[in-house]
C-alpha positions in Angstrom: 123.0 125.3 74.4 121.9 121.7 74.7 124.3 121.1 77.5 122.9 124.0 79.5 119.4 122.8 79.1 120.5 119.2 79.9 122.2 120.5 83.1 119.0 122.4 84.1 117.0 119.2 83.4 119.4 117.2 85.6 119.0 119.8 88.4 115.2 119.6 88.1 115.4 115.8 88.1 117.5 115.7 91.4 115.1 118.1 93.1 112.1 116.1 91.9 113.5 112.8 93.2 114.3 114.5 96.5 110.7 115.8 96.8 109.2 112.5 95.8 111.3 110.6 98.5 110.4 113.3 101.1 106.8 112.9 100.2 107.0 109.1 100.6 108.7 109.6 103.9 106.0 112.1 105.1 103.2 109.8 104.1 104.8 106.9 105.9 105.4 109.0 109.1 101.8 110.3 108.9 100.4 106.8 109.0 102.8 105.6 111.8 105.4 103.7 109.9 107.3 101.4 110.9 104.6 100.2 113.2 101.3 101.4 111.8 98.3 100.8 114.1 95.1 99.7 112.4 94.1 98.2 109.1 93.6 101.6 107.4 97.0 102.9 108.4 98.7 99.7 107.4 96.9 99.7 104.0 97.8 103.3 103.4 101.5 102.6 104.1 101.5 99.7 101.6 99.5 101.6 99.1 102.0 104.5 99.2 104.8 102.0 98.9 103.2 100.5 95.8 102.9 104.0 94.3 106.6 104.6 95.1 107.6 101.3 93.4 105.5 101.8 90.3 106.0 105.5 89.7 109.1 106.9 91.5 111.5 104.0 90.8 111.0 104.0 87.1 111.2 107.8 87.0 114.4 107.8 89.0 116.1 105.2 87.0 115.0 106.1 83.5 114.6 109.8 83.4 118.4 110.4 82.6 118.0 108.1 79.5 114.9 110.0 78.4 116.6 113.4 79.0 119.5 112.2 76.9 117.2 111.0 74.1 115.5 114.4 74.2 118.7 116.4 74.3 121.5 114.2 73.0 124.5 115.2 75.0 126.0 111.7 75.1 126.1 109.4 72.2 123.3 106.8 72.3 125.5 103.7 72.9 124.8 100.7 75.1 127.5 101.8 77.5 126.2 105.3 77.9 122.7 104.0 78.5 124.0 101.7 81.2 125.9 104.5 82.8 122.8 106.7 82.8 120.8 104.0 84.5 123.5 103.6 87.1 123.5 107.3 87.7 119.8 107.2 88.2 120.2 104.4 90.7 122.9 106.3 92.5 120.8 109.5 92.7 117.8 107.6 94.1 119.9 105.7 96.7 121.8 108.8 97.8 118.6 110.8 98.1 116.9 108.1 100.1 119.9 107.7 102.4 120.2 111.4 103.0 116.4 111.8 103.7 116.0 108.7 105.8 119.2 108.8 107.9 117.6 111.6 110.1 114.5 109.6 111.0 114.0 106.5 113.0 112.7 104.5 110.1 114.2 101.4 108.6 117.7 100.1 109.1 119.6 103.3 108.3 120.0 104.1 112.0 121.3 100.6 112.8 124.6 101.1 111.0 123.6 99.3 107.8 
């Protein structure tokens, strides 16, 4: 039963990361990123980026470890914790790539 709840938690995690990245993208587009005009728009873009750095990144990287601590599916070893952090990083990077490759933001359209 724990594996089923863990799988549901992972699905909710992937959807939440996707929604958070889409929200960040929507806020940036709303304020004219990558070339915001005016001090208020520029400050809003950097403020939303600060929120992204301090809230979304730790959530994306460390939620799999927290979920495994709550519902121990994997043994709590150092290797498994490292694997869960890497999975969190992969989920975040894949989500950002999939969301930003359709827009004209950043270097995703320059072949990088």
